[in-house]
C-alpha positions as CSV (number, residue, x, y, z in Angstrom):
1,X,1.6,5.3,31.2
2,X,4.4,7.4,29.8
3,X,3.5,10.0,27.1
4,X,6.2,8.5,24.8
5,X,4.5,5.1,25.0
6,X,1.1,6.6,24.2
7,X,2.5,8.6,21.2
8,X,4.3,5.5,19.9
9,X,1.1,3.4,20.2
10,X,-0.9,6.1,18.3
11,X,1.7,6.4,15.6
12,X,1.8,2.6,15.2
13,X,-2.0,2.4,15.2
14,X,-2.3,5.0,12.4
15,X,0.5,3.4,10.4
16,X,-1.4,0.1,10.6
17,X,-4.7,1.8,9.7
18,X,-3.2,3.5,6.7
19,X,-1.7,0.2,5.6
20,X,-5.0,-1.6,5.9
21,X,-6.9,1.1,3.9
22,X,-4.4,1.2,1.1
23,X,-2.8,-2.2,0.8
24,X,-5.6,-4.2,2.3
25,X,-8.0,-2.4,0.0
26,X,-5.8,-3.4,-3.0
27,X,-5.7,-7.0,-1.9
28,X,-9.5,-7.3,-1.2
29,X,-10.3,-5.6,-4.5
30,X,-8.3,-8.2,-6.4
31,X,-9.2,-11.3,-4.5
32,X,-12.8,-10.6,-3.6
33,X,-14.5,-7.5,-4.9
34,X,-13.6,-7.6,-8.6
35,X,-14.3,-11.3,-9.0
36,X,-17.6,-11.0,-7.2
37,X,-18.5,-7.9,-9.3
38,X,-17.7,-9.8,-12.5
39,X,-19.7,-12.9,-11.3
40,X,-22.7,-10.7,-10.4
41,X,-22.8,-8.4,-13.4
42,X,-20.9,-10.3,-16.1
43,X,-18.4,-8.7,-18.4
44,X,-19.4,-5.3,-19.8
45,X,-19.8,-1.7,-19.2
46,X,-21.6,-2.1,-15.8
47,X,-18.4,-3.6,-14.2
48,X,-16.4,-0.8,-15.6
49,X,-18.8,1.8,-14.3
50,X,-18.8,0.3,-10.8
51,X,-15.0,0.0,-10.8
52,X,-14.5,3.6,-11.9
53,X,-16.9,4.8,-9.1
54,X,-15.1,2.6,-6.6
55,X,-11.6,3.7,-7.7
56,X,-12.7,7.4,-7.6
57,X,-13.9,7.1,-4.0
58,X,-11.1,4.8,-2.9
59,X,-8.3,7.0,-4.4
60,X,-9.1,9.8,-1.9
61,X,-8.5,7.3,1.0
62,X,-5.4,5.9,-0.7
63,X,-3.9,9.4,-1.1
64,X,-4.6,10.2,2.6
65,X,-3.1,6.8,3.5
66,X,0.1,7.4,1.4
67,X,0.7,10.7,3.2
68,X,-0.1,9.2,6.6
69,X,2.2,6.2,5.9
70,X,5.1,8.5,5.0
71,X,4.5,10.7,8.1
72,X,4.1,7.8,10.6
73,X,6.8,5.8,8.9
74,X,9.3,8.6,9.4
75,X,8.5,8.8,13.0
76,X,8.7,5.0,13.5
77,X,12.1,4.5,11.7
78,X,14.0,5.9,14.7
79,X,12.6,3.4,17.2
80,X,15.3,0.8,16.6
81,X,19.0,1.2,17.5
82,X,19.7,-0.7,14.2
83,X,18.3,2.1,12.1
84,X,21.2,3.8,10.2
85,X,19.5,6.2,7.9
86,X,17.0,6.2,5.1
87,X,18.0,3.7,2.5
88,X,20.8,2.3,4.6
89,X,22.0,-1.3,3.9
90,X,24.4,-1.9,6.8
91,X,22.5,-4.5,8.8
92,X,19.5,-6.8,8.3
93,X,17.0,-4.3,9.9
94,X,18.1,-1.5,7.6
95,X,18.1,-3.8,4.5
96,X,14.5,-4.9,5.2
97,X,13.4,-1.4,6.0
98,X,15.1,0.1,2.9
99,X,13.6,-2.6,0.6
100,X,10.2,-1.9,2.1
101,X,10.6,1.9,1.4
102,X,11.8,1.3,-2.2
103,X,8.8,-1.0,-2.9
104,X,6.4,1.5,-1.3
105,X,7.8,4.3,-3.5
106,X,7.2,2.1,-6.5
107,X,3.7,1.4,-5.3
108,X,3.0,5.1,-5.0
109,X,4.3,5.7,-8.5
110,X,2.1,2.9,-9.9
111,X,-0.9,4.2,-8.0
112,X,-0.4,7.8,-9.2
113,X,0.0,6.6,-12.8
114,X,-3.2,4.5,-12.6
115,X,-5.3,7.2,-11.1
116,X,-3.9,10.4,-12.6
117,X,-2.9,9.1,-16.1
118,X,-5.0,6.1,-16.9
119,X,-8.0,7.1,-14.8
120,X,-8.1,10.7,-16.0
121,X,-10.4,10.2,-19.0
122,X,-12.7,7.2,-18.4
123,X,-14.3,7.8,-21.8
124,X,-10.9,7.4,-23.5
125,X,-10.1,4.1,-21.8
126,X,-9.2,1.7,-24.6
127,X,-8.9,-2.1,-24.2
128,X,-5.1,-1.7,-24.1
129,X,-5.3,0.9,-21.3
130,X,-7.8,-1.3,-19.4
131,X,-5.4,-4.3,-19.6
132,X,-2.5,-2.1,-18.5
133,X,-4.5,-0.7,-15.6
134,X,-5.4,-4.3,-14.4
135,X,-1.8,-5.5,-14.8
136,X,-0.6,-2.5,-12.7
137,X,-3.2,-3.2,-10.1
138,X,-2.0,-6.8,-9.9
139,X,1.6,-5.7,-9.7
140,X,0.7,-3.4,-6.8
141,X,-1.1,-6.3,-5.0
142,X,2.1,-8.4,-5.3
143,X,4.2,-5.5,-4.1
144,X,1.8,-4.9,-1.2
145,X,2.2,-8.5,-0.1
146,X,6.0,-8.2,-0.2
147,X,5.8,-5.0,1.7
148,X,3.8,-6.7,4.4
149,X,6.3,-9.5,4.6
150,X,9.1,-7.0,4.9
151,X,7.2,-5.2,7.7
152,X,7.1,-8.5,9.5
153,X,10.9,-8.9,9.1
154,X,11.4,-5.3,10.3
155,X,9.3,-6.0,13.4
156,X,11.1,-9.3,14.0
157,X,14.6,-7.7,13.7
158,X,13.5,-4.9,16.0
159,X,12.3,-7.2,18.8
160,X,13.2,-10.9,18.1
161,X,11.5,-13.7,20.1
162,X,13.5,-15.1,22.9
163,X,13.5,-18.7,24.0
């Protein structure tokens, strides 16, 4: 097998892995973990304590995934002859890829705000900040789903089905 093929396979694998860790983690947190936690423990300080511990541990993996997605994404952008340049809008492939990059940048901003600003002082977390934190988490989940859809479009534009 050619070295170029092996390298591309590894880069694609790590890009997918980083996506699962960050975006999959967001989606699973909202649709399964948080509801199960509330069902098991009821509303109150125990849920907050578990979520803070979870977010503290998960944020390390998310930061690693963000860096990994940027690095692997930059390598992967040049695999298509339709790639123009970062944030190019000259063809369908570039539009989908650029929209995906814009949304990911927004997600990174939201994630950093949630962890570094809202999560900085757990003792000072007011009800208003908690609601904002939850809303931003939900926004990031929606953005993650759209990013995954755009990833599917990018892949389809890169190698459409024939027949």
